[in-house]
N, C-alpha and C positions, 0 to 999 in steps of 0.2 A: 314909945320905941323900944322895937324890938333889941335886947343888946346882942351884944357881937360875939360874946363866946356865950357856951352849952352847948345845950343836947336840941338837934332839930330830929322829930321821933317821924319826921314826912308824914305828917297827921293831912287828913282831906285828903282832897283830890288833886291838886296844885303845888307848886314848887312855889318857895320865898324870892324875892327879887334878890335875896345874893345870889343867887345862883347861874348859873353862865353856861353856855352848852360852846363846846367847843366847833365845830360846823352847826348849821342848821339841823336839828336833830331828824330824825324816822321819828312821826310822833306815835307811829302802829308798834312799836317796840321799844314805847317805856311808859310808863305810869305809876303814878303818885294816892296809895291806897294804905294809910298808915304801915305803910313801908314803901321804898324806893324799886321800882321793879326794871332790870334793864337786860333786854332782849339782845342778841346780837344782830347789829345792824349791820357788819361788814365783814370780810371776808378780807383776812391782812395780816402781814406782818409788822407794820409798820402802826405804833400808838398816833403819832400825828396825822392819819390817813383815817383814822378809824373813827365810826358816826356814834353819835348818843355818849361822847365823854363830857360829863356833868364838873364843873369846874365851880371854886370856891376859894375869893382871895384870900392870902395868910396875911396874919394879922404878925403885925410886929412890937417888940422888935425881938420877941422869942413868942413862939404856941405849938401848938402839938394838936394835931387831927387825927382823930380814930371813929374809924366805921366798923360796925358790926353785920359779917360779910353771908349770907348764907349760900352755897356754892353746890348745893348739891344737885341742881340741876345744870351743871356746864356739860358741851358735850367733847369730846375728845378733841385735844389742838384751841380751845378756847383760853382765852386769857383775862384774870377779871381780877381787881387791886383798887389801891391808892395810891396815886403818882403825886408825886414836885415837878409839876409843867412848867415848863418855858420852853427858849429855845436849844438849853444844855436841860435834861432832864430823866427822872429815876425812880422807880416803883418798886413798893412792894407786894407782893399777891399771889394766885394760886393759877398754876398752871393744871393740867387736864391732859395726859397723855397715855395710849393705849391703856384707858380706863383707873391710872391712877393717880392721886392728887399730890402735888408738893407745893409749900409756898416758898418764894422765889423772893431776892432782893435782885433788881436789876438797873444798870446804870448804861451810860454814855448812850444816851438817845437823844442825837443833834442835829439841829438846821441849819442852814445856812442864812445869811441877810437878804435873800430870795426866797425864804420858805419853803426850799426844797429839804428835804431828808438828805442826814449825810453819815449817819448811822443807826439804824434800827434797835441796837443795845447790846447789853453784853450780861451775861448772868454773870452776878457777884458768889452768892452762898443758893443755898435749897436746901430745905428740910423737907422730906415725906410725912403729907397727915392723911388721914381718914376724911371720908365725906360727910360733909356736914356745915356745922359753925366757925367761923374765927373771929377772933378783935386781930383788926391791921392797924396799925398806927406809925405814924409819921413825925417826926420834930424838928423843927427847925430853928437855926438861930441869924438871923437877919442883920441885928446892927451892924449898923454904920461904919467900915471900917474893923469889925471884928472877924472872927474867924468863917464865917458861914459857911455852916455846912448843917447837913439834916441827916437826921439817923434815922431807922428804921428798926420796929418789935413786932412781933406779934403774940397773938395768948389763943390758946384750943380753948380756956374756961372761960375769961373773964375776967381772969383775976391776974394768973401768975404770967407776966411775961418774959418772952425770949427775944435779948437782940441777934438782927440776922442782920449779915454783908460788914459795911464797914462805913466810916464817914463820906457823906457825900458831899464835895465843895459845891455850891451854889453859885452860880453864874452870874456876872453885875457887870457885865459889859452894856454902854450905853446906848449902843445900837437898839437895843432890845428895851425899846420903853414901857413896855412892861412887865411887871413883875414877876413874881410866880406865884402860881397857883395850887392847892391842892387842885387832885382830881379824881373824880372816880368813874373806873370805865371797865368794858366787857367787850371783847369782841374775838372773834370765830381766826382760826388761822386756818380752816378745814371747810367748815361748812356752817350754813345757821340753824338756828334750833335750839341752841344752848339759853339759859338765863342763869342771874342770880337774883338775890334779894338784900338788899339794904336797911337794916332794923332803924340804924341810928347813923348819925353824922356827929360826933362831937369837937369841936373846939375851945380848949383850954390855953390861958396864959399864967408866967410864974407867978 
């Protein structure tokens, strides 16, 4: 049996059973061939409404997810990255606007108990970056009765990590019985045509 932790390099041409789409995917907008390729499939300001968001169950009581993201083919208005995904969400990712790139941490993405979006998010912090490749990391502590926080960091060289933003408090309201997931996303806020590639997804535990 495949271990729950380790590196998924997206080999072959299909996704493993541990992966789930948040919506029925637009199959012309994604592919796997020794990497995960996500073309923008939705024009929206709302991550919850973005198609082709790929999710992976978090492993408790603590775990860390890291993706290696090539964002050089994003278009202006595109948003791509790694989220902690539930009815109260946060993410780290790349924004491209006016030809420039920025790595950001966003929080305050929320839904109500009717699955309606009540907030599309607030940028907490952002750093300018050059076009190319980046490593994005989310670390979650989901101990029952514990701090229930997650922290985000990134690396531009695959070695040195830089924290960004602030700790995000994970929601544990019982009305939302599905727990948090890590989510890889790419959506457009202006027009379709951009894409990103993910060379690997790595999940580790202490």
